[in-house]
C-alpha positions as CSV (number, residue, x, y, z in Angstrom):
1,M,80.0,101.0,114.1
2,T,81.5,97.6,115.2
3,P,83.7,96.9,118.2
4,I,87.5,97.2,117.7
5,R,89.0,94.1,119.2
6,P,92.2,92.0,118.9
7,I,90.3,89.9,116.4
8,Q,89.2,92.6,114.0
9,A,86.0,92.8,112.0
10,G,87.9,94.2,109.0
11,G,90.9,96.1,107.7
12,A,89.6,99.5,108.6
13,Q,89.0,98.5,112.2
14,A,92.5,97.0,112.4
15,F,94.1,100.1,110.9
16,L,92.1,102.5,113.2
17,A,93.5,100.5,116.3
18,D,97.1,100.8,114.9
19,L,96.6,104.5,114.2
20,A,95.4,105.3,117.7
21,R,98.2,103.3,119.3
22,G,100.7,104.8,117.1
23,L,99.7,108.4,117.8
24,A,99.5,107.7,121.5
25,A,103.0,106.2,121.4
26,R,104.2,109.5,119.9
27,G,103.0,111.4,122.9
28,H,99.6,112.6,121.7
29,E,96.6,112.4,124.0
30,V,94.3,110.1,122.1
31,Q,90.7,109.2,122.9
32,L,89.3,106.5,120.6
33,Y,85.5,106.8,120.2
34,C,84.1,103.3,119.4
35,A,81.4,100.7,120.0
36,E,80.9,99.1,123.4
37,G,83.0,96.0,123.7
38,S,86.1,97.4,122.0
39,Q,89.5,96.4,123.3
40,V,92.6,98.5,122.3
41,P,95.3,98.3,124.9
42,G,97.2,101.5,125.6
43,V,94.5,103.9,124.3
44,E,91.7,105.6,126.3
45,L,88.4,104.3,124.9
46,V,85.2,106.3,124.9
47,M,82.6,103.6,124.2
48,V,79.0,103.9,123.0
49,A,76.4,101.2,123.2
50,V,75.4,99.8,119.8
51,P,72.8,97.1,119.5
52,E,73.9,94.0,117.6
53,E,71.5,94.5,114.7
54,A,72.7,98.0,114.2
55,A,76.3,96.9,114.1
56,E,75.4,94.3,111.5
57,A,73.7,97.0,109.4
58,A,76.9,99.1,109.5
59,L,78.9,96.5,107.6
60,V,79.1,97.9,104.1
61,R,79.3,95.2,101.5
62,P,80.9,96.3,98.2
63,G,78.7,95.7,95.2
64,G,75.6,95.2,97.3
65,A,72.8,97.5,98.3
66,P,73.4,100.2,100.9
67,P,72.8,98.9,104.4
68,P,69.3,99.4,105.8
69,A,68.6,102.5,107.8
70,V,68.7,101.5,111.5
71,A,67.5,104.1,114.0
72,A,69.6,102.6,116.7
73,L,72.8,103.2,114.7
74,S,71.9,106.8,114.1
75,D,71.1,107.2,117.8
76,A,74.6,105.7,118.6
77,F,76.3,108.3,116.4
78,V,74.2,111.1,118.1
79,V,75.4,109.9,121.5
80,L,79.0,109.6,120.4
81,F,79.3,113.0,118.9
82,A,77.4,114.6,121.8
83,E,80.0,113.1,124.1
84,L,82.8,114.2,121.8
85,R,81.6,117.8,121.9
86,R,81.2,117.7,125.6
87,R,84.7,116.5,126.2
88,G,86.2,118.5,123.3
89,A,89.2,117.7,121.1
90,D,91.9,119.7,119.3
91,A,91.3,117.6,116.1
92,V,89.2,114.6,115.0
93,S,90.3,111.8,112.8
94,Q,87.0,110.3,111.6
95,H,86.9,106.9,109.9
96,A,83.3,105.8,109.9
97,F,81.7,105.3,106.5
98,D,78.3,106.6,107.6
99,V,76.3,109.7,106.7
100,E,75.7,110.5,110.4
101,A,79.4,110.4,111.2
102,I,80.2,112.8,108.4
103,E,77.4,115.3,109.1
104,L,77.7,115.3,112.9
105,A,81.5,116.0,112.7
106,A,80.9,119.5,111.3
107,G,82.8,122.2,113.1
108,L,85.0,119.7,115.0
109,N,88.3,120.2,113.1
110,A,87.7,116.8,111.6
111,V,89.6,115.0,108.8
112,H,87.5,112.2,107.3
113,T,89.3,109.1,106.0
114,L,87.4,107.3,103.3
115,H,88.3,103.6,103.5
116,L,85.9,102.6,100.7
117,P,85.3,103.8,97.2
118,P,82.1,105.9,96.5
119,I,79.8,102.9,96.7
120,V,76.9,104.2,98.9
121,P,75.1,107.1,97.3
122,A,74.0,108.7,100.6
123,V,77.5,108.7,101.9
124,V,78.8,110.2,98.7
125,A,76.3,113.0,99.0
126,A,77.3,113.6,102.6
127,V,81.0,113.8,101.6
128,Q,80.2,116.1,98.7
129,A,78.3,118.5,101.1
130,S,80.8,118.5,103.9
131,L,83.2,121.4,104.3
132,D,85.8,119.2,106.2
133,P,88.9,117.9,104.5
134,V,88.8,114.3,103.3
135,V,91.6,111.8,102.6
136,T,91.5,108.3,101.1
137,V,93.8,105.3,101.3
138,S,95.2,104.8,97.8
139,V,95.7,106.4,94.4
140,A,93.0,104.1,93.0
141,A,90.5,105.1,95.6
142,R,91.3,108.8,95.2
143,R,90.7,108.4,91.5
144,A,87.3,106.9,92.2
145,W,86.3,109.7,94.5
146,A,87.5,112.3,92.0
147,A,85.2,110.8,89.4
148,V,82.2,111.8,91.7
149,G,83.6,115.3,92.2
150,V,85.3,114.7,95.6
151,G,88.9,116.0,95.8
152,A,90.5,113.8,98.4
153,G,94.0,113.9,99.9
154,L,96.0,110.7,100.1
155,I,97.2,108.8,103.1
156,P,97.8,105.2,102.2
157,D,97.2,102.7,105.0
158,G,100.1,101.0,106.7
159,V,100.8,98.2,109.1
160,P,102.9,97.9,112.3
161,D,106.4,96.5,112.1
162,F,106.7,93.1,113.6
163,D,109.2,90.2,113.8
164,P,107.6,87.1,112.2
165,G,110.5,84.9,113.3
166,A,111.8,82.2,111.0
167,P,109.3,79.4,110.9
168,A,109.5,76.6,108.4
169,V,107.6,77.5,105.2
170,E,104.9,75.0,104.3
171,R,103.4,74.4,100.8
172,L,100.3,76.3,101.9
173,A,98.4,79.1,100.2
174,L,96.7,81.5,102.7
175,I,93.4,83.3,102.0
176,A,92.7,85.7,104.9
177,G,90.1,88.3,105.7
178,R,86.4,88.6,105.4
179,V,84.5,85.9,103.6
180,S,82.3,87.6,101.0
181,P,81.9,87.6,97.2
182,E,84.4,90.5,96.4
183,K,87.3,88.5,97.9
184,G,87.3,86.0,95.0
185,I,87.9,82.9,97.3
186,P,86.7,80.3,94.7
187,D,89.4,81.6,92.2
188,G,92.0,81.3,94.9
189,L,91.0,77.8,95.7
190,Q,91.1,76.7,92.1
191,A,94.5,78.5,91.4
192,A,96.1,77.0,94.4
193,E,95.0,73.5,93.4
194,L,96.4,74.0,89.9
195,A,99.7,75.1,91.5
196,G,99.8,72.0,93.8
197,L,99.3,73.9,97.1
198,R,96.9,73.2,99.9
199,V,94.8,76.2,101.1
200,R,93.9,77.6,104.5
201,V,91.0,80.1,104.6
202,V,91.0,82.2,107.7
203,G,88.4,84.9,108.4
204,S,85.0,86.1,109.4
205,V,82.0,85.2,107.3
206,Y,80.3,88.5,106.2
207,D,77.9,86.9,103.8
208,R,76.4,83.6,105.1
209,A,74.2,83.1,102.0
210,Y,77.3,83.4,99.7
211,R,79.3,81.0,102.0
212,E,76.5,78.4,101.8
213,R,76.0,78.8,98.1
214,E,79.5,79.2,96.7
215,L,81.7,77.5,99.4
216,P,79.7,74.5,100.7
217,G,81.8,72.2,102.8
218,L,84.9,74.4,102.8
219,L,86.7,74.6,106.1
220,I,86.8,78.2,107.1
221,E,88.9,78.8,110.2
222,P,87.8,81.6,112.6
223,A,89.6,85.0,112.3
224,L,92.8,85.1,114.4
225,P,94.3,87.8,116.6
226,R,96.8,89.6,114.4
227,P,100.0,88.4,116.0
228,E,98.8,84.8,115.3
229,L,97.8,85.7,111.8
230,W,101.2,87.3,111.1
231,A,102.9,84.1,112.4
232,L,100.7,82.0,110.1
233,M,101.6,84.3,107.1
234,A,105.3,83.8,107.9
235,S,104.8,80.0,107.6
236,C,102.7,80.0,104.4
237,A,104.2,79.8,100.9
238,V,102.0,82.5,99.5
239,T,99.1,84.8,100.4
240,L,96.4,85.1,97.8
241,A,94.4,88.2,96.8
242,P,92.2,87.3,93.8
243,V,89.9,90.2,94.5
244,K,86.7,90.7,92.5
245,W,86.4,94.5,93.1
246,E,88.4,97.6,93.1
247,E,90.2,96.9,96.4
248,P,90.7,100.3,98.1
249,F,94.0,99.2,99.8
250,G,94.6,95.6,100.9
251,L,95.7,95.4,104.5
252,V,96.1,91.6,104.4
253,A,98.4,91.9,101.4
254,A,100.5,94.5,103.3
255,E,100.7,92.4,106.4
256,A,101.8,89.3,104.5
257,Q,104.7,91.1,102.8
258,V,105.9,92.4,106.1
259,A,105.8,88.8,107.4
260,G,108.0,87.8,104.4
261,C,105.1,86.0,102.6
262,P,104.8,86.8,98.8
263,V,101.4,88.0,97.6
264,V,99.7,86.8,94.4
265,G,96.5,88.4,93.2
266,Y,94.6,90.2,90.5
267,R,95.8,93.6,89.2
268,R,92.8,95.5,90.6
269,G,92.2,98.6,92.6
270,A,95.1,99.5,94.9
271,L,96.9,96.1,94.8
272,P,99.5,97.5,92.2
273,E,100.3,100.1,94.8
274,V,100.6,97.6,97.7
275,V,102.4,94.7,96.0
276,E,105.8,95.4,94.4
277,D,105.3,93.2,91.3
278,G,108.2,90.8,90.7
279,V,109.7,91.5,94.1
280,S,107.2,90.9,96.8
281,G,104.7,89.0,94.7
282,F,103.0,88.9,91.4
283,L,99.8,90.4,90.0
284,V,98.0,89.1,86.9
285,E,95.0,90.2,84.8
286,P,91.7,90.0,86.7
287,D,89.7,86.7,86.6
288,D,92.5,84.7,84.8
289,V,92.7,81.7,87.1
290,Q,95.4,79.9,84.9
291,A,97.6,83.0,85.1
292,L,97.0,83.2,88.9
293,A,98.2,79.6,89.2
294,Q,101.3,80.3,87.2
295,A,102.0,83.3,89.3
296,I,101.8,81.2,92.5
297,R,104.4,78.9,91.1
298,R,106.7,81.8,90.3
299,A,106.1,83.3,93.7
300,L,107.5,80.2,95.4
301,E,110.9,81.2,94.0
302,L,111.0,84.7,95.4
303,D,113.5,85.6,98.1
304,R,111.4,85.9,101.2
305,R,114.0,88.3,102.8
306,E,113.4,90.6,99.8
307,V,109.7,90.3,100.2
308,R,109.9,91.4,103.8
309,A,112.3,94.2,103.0
310,S,110.0,95.5,100.3
311,G,107.1,95.5,102.7
312,R,108.9,97.2,105.5
313,R,110.3,99.8,103.1
314,R,106.9,100.8,101.7
315,L,104.1,99.8,104.1
316,L,104.9,100.5,107.7
317,M,103.0,102.8,110.0
318,G,105.8,105.4,110.5
319,R,105.0,107.3,107.3
320,V,101.3,107.0,108.0
321,L,101.6,108.6,111.4
322,D,103.7,111.5,109.9
323,D,100.9,112.1,107.4
324,Y,98.1,112.0,110.0
325,E,100.0,114.4,112.3
326,L,100.3,116.8,109.4
327,W,96.7,116.6,108.3
328,L,95.3,116.9,111.8
329,R,97.5,119.9,112.5
330,L,96.3,121.5,109.3
331,S,92.7,120.9,110.2
332,R,93.1,123.2,113.2
333,S,94.5,126.1,111.2
């Protein structure tokens, strides 16, 4: 449970803020239950105190061990759901990837959105035991949940529409998002160098030991507010997504395309659903840095107007809001 702020801790937090604002803009009365320190303009916030060490434990790292049990985090969820029951709600859209959030939502007309694959056994068990409907964010993620016996609905993530302007495009490759092993940053750096592009790495360091071990001396710029990130995407030649895991969606890739910036990455997880190969970017076989470099060169020739048109046609929030309205209405029946 991390604060939801203009500079987001991750894609799920950014998406949740967009969803809350989008539903509120459609005339729904929205209350966003979140950690103390959150900032989401235009939405009523119900905030719960979460000690810093508990928030750190809540950051699920793909491929790693489950986060340690922290009593303060469990207590925060108890307080949150007690307040939710006191206030009441017609329906609940629940996005936390935590056992407590799934169990404590029982009987609240909740729809659980699984933003991650089934990588934490305790969470998998809680989802399997829940009687509430669940959805996930890509066909790839839904397939992974089906493999552990969970039949999930599908609501792919989306991004807000925005005007990136028409900045001059620089010979820059952008790597944005959390700095952790599964993002494949070393592959991106090597491929960009082979393709003759400079690189900007922008994001929050999730794994400091990895950063010191694998990326010593690399300039990593702090994460940006999203409008600034979108403007940067619009000025970069390409955004890289050389992911080392089964990416459940890929919000950075979606945002880049809407900004008119082609995406080049590995054909893993949901990226084939997010990137229109040959139109808004190129995907290559996983872990092939030479192929990644060749794809970067090819992406420089793509029509950026077509990249943006592809992103806006497939990846905007309008369709997402329609789907959540339907699922939340069904949860009440």
